[in-house]
C-alpha positions in Angstrom: 72.3 80.9 88.1 75.2 82.2 86.1 78.6 83.2 87.3 79.2 87.0 87.1 82.4 88.9 87.4 82.5 91.4 90.3 85.0 94.2 90.7 85.7 94.9 94.4 87.4 98.2 95.3 88.6 99.3 98.7 91.6 99.8 100.9 93.5 97.8 103.6 95.4 99.0 106.6 98.9 97.5 106.3 101.1 96.6 109.3 103.1 99.7 108.7 100.0 101.8 109.5 99.4 103.0 105.9 96.3 102.5 103.8 96.7 100.7 100.5 94.1 100.8 97.8 93.1 97.6 96.0 90.9 96.5 93.0 90.2 92.8 92.6 88.1 91.1 90.0 86.5 87.8 91.2 84.0 85.4 89.6 81.0 84.7 91.9 77.3 83.9 91.9 76.4 86.7 94.4 78.1 89.9 95.6 78.3 88.3 99.1 80.3 85.4 97.7 82.7 87.8 95.9 83.1 89.8 99.1 83.9 86.7 101.1 86.5 85.6 98.5 88.2 89.0 98.6 88.3 89.0 102.4 89.7 85.5 102.4 92.5 86.2 99.9 93.6 89.6 101.3 93.6 88.6 105.0 95.5 85.4 104.2 98.0 87.1 102.0 98.8 90.1 104.2 98.1 88.4 107.6 95.7 91.1 108.7 92.3 91.0 110.3 89.0 91.6 108.4 88.4 94.7 110.4 91.4 96.3 108.6 89.8 95.9 105.2 87.4 98.6 104.0 85.3 97.9 100.9 84.3 100.9 98.9 82.3 99.3 96.1 81.2 96.0 94.6 79.9 96.1 91.0 79.3 93.6 88.2 81.6 94.1 85.2 81.7 92.5 81.7 84.3 89.8 81.0 86.1 92.3 78.6 86.7 94.8 81.4 88.6 92.4 83.6 92.4 92.6 83.9 92.7 89.2 85.6 94.4 86.8 83.1 92.8 83.7 84.8 89.3 85.1 84.4 90.0 86.2 80.8 91.2 82.6 80.0 88.2 81.0 81.6 85.8 83.3 79.7 87.6 82.5 76.4 87.1 78.8 77.1 83.4 79.2 77.6 82.8 80.7 74.2 
Protein backbone atom coordinates (compact mmCIF):
# COMPACT_ATOMS: atom_id res chain seq x y z
CA UNK A 1 0.00 0.00 0.00
CA UNK A 2 1.15 3.50 -0.68
CA UNK A 3 0.62 6.57 1.43
CA UNK A 4 -1.90 9.03 0.02
CA UNK A 5 -2.60 12.59 1.05
CA UNK A 6 -6.14 13.23 2.23
CA UNK A 7 -7.82 16.61 2.60
CA UNK A 8 -10.33 16.61 5.45
CA UNK A 9 -12.82 19.49 5.56
CA UNK A 10 -15.36 20.23 8.25
CA UNK A 11 -16.19 22.40 11.23
CA UNK A 12 -15.77 22.31 14.99
CA UNK A 13 -17.89 23.72 17.79
CA UNK A 14 -15.62 25.89 19.91
CA UNK A 15 -16.08 26.52 23.63
CA UNK A 16 -17.44 29.97 22.81
CA UNK A 17 -20.38 28.31 21.03
CA UNK A 18 -19.34 29.32 17.50
CA UNK A 19 -18.62 26.97 14.62
CA UNK A 20 -15.13 27.21 13.07
CA UNK A 21 -14.37 25.75 9.63
CA UNK A 22 -11.19 23.74 9.10
CA UNK A 23 -9.23 22.16 6.25
CA UNK A 24 -6.44 19.74 7.17
CA UNK A 25 -4.17 17.74 4.86
CA UNK A 26 -2.86 14.49 6.35
CA UNK A 27 -0.87 11.57 4.92
CA UNK A 28 -2.53 8.18 5.56
CA UNK A 29 -3.04 4.75 4.07
CA UNK A 30 -6.85 4.79 4.32
CA UNK A 31 -9.51 7.49 4.77
CA UNK A 32 -10.32 6.02 8.18
CA UNK A 33 -6.74 6.59 9.31
CA UNK A 34 -6.83 10.19 8.09
CA UNK A 35 -10.09 10.80 9.93
CA UNK A 36 -8.72 9.35 13.16
CA UNK A 37 -5.62 11.54 12.90
CA UNK A 38 -7.73 14.66 12.38
CA UNK A 39 -9.98 13.81 15.33
CA UNK A 40 -6.94 13.21 17.51
CA UNK A 41 -5.18 16.45 16.63
CA UNK A 42 -8.25 18.72 16.80
CA UNK A 43 -9.68 17.32 20.03
CA UNK A 44 -6.29 17.45 21.71
CA UNK A 45 -5.49 20.95 20.51
CA UNK A 46 -8.85 22.57 21.30
CA UNK A 47 -9.81 20.36 24.28
CA UNK A 48 -13.19 19.46 22.83
CA UNK A 49 -15.09 16.20 22.42
CA UNK A 50 -15.25 14.28 19.15
CA UNK A 51 -19.00 14.88 19.06
CA UNK A 52 -18.23 18.58 18.48
CA UNK A 53 -16.35 17.84 15.25
CA UNK A 54 -18.37 17.63 12.02
CA UNK A 55 -16.55 16.27 8.98
CA UNK A 56 -17.90 17.51 5.65
CA UNK A 57 -15.62 15.65 3.22
CA UNK A 58 -12.54 13.47 2.91
CA UNK A 59 -10.83 13.33 -0.48
CA UNK A 60 -7.50 12.26 -1.93
CA UNK A 61 -5.36 15.10 -3.28
CA UNK A 62 -2.08 15.21 -5.16
CA UNK A 63 1.10 16.23 -3.32
CA UNK A 64 1.21 19.47 -5.35
CA UNK A 65 -2.16 20.58 -3.96
CA UNK A 66 -1.20 20.45 -0.29
CA UNK A 67 -0.39 23.58 1.69
CA UNK A 68 1.18 21.68 4.58
CA UNK A 69 4.95 22.41 4.50
CA UNK A 70 5.82 19.15 6.27
CA UNK A 71 4.02 17.04 3.67
CA UNK A 72 5.60 19.08 0.87
CA UNK A 73 9.06 18.46 2.32
CA UNK A 74 8.45 14.71 2.73
CA UNK A 75 7.20 14.37 -0.84
CA UNK A 76 10.29 16.23 -2.14
CA UNK A 77 12.52 13.78 -0.28
CA UNK A 78 10.75 10.80 -1.88
CA UNK A 79 11.51 11.95 -5.42
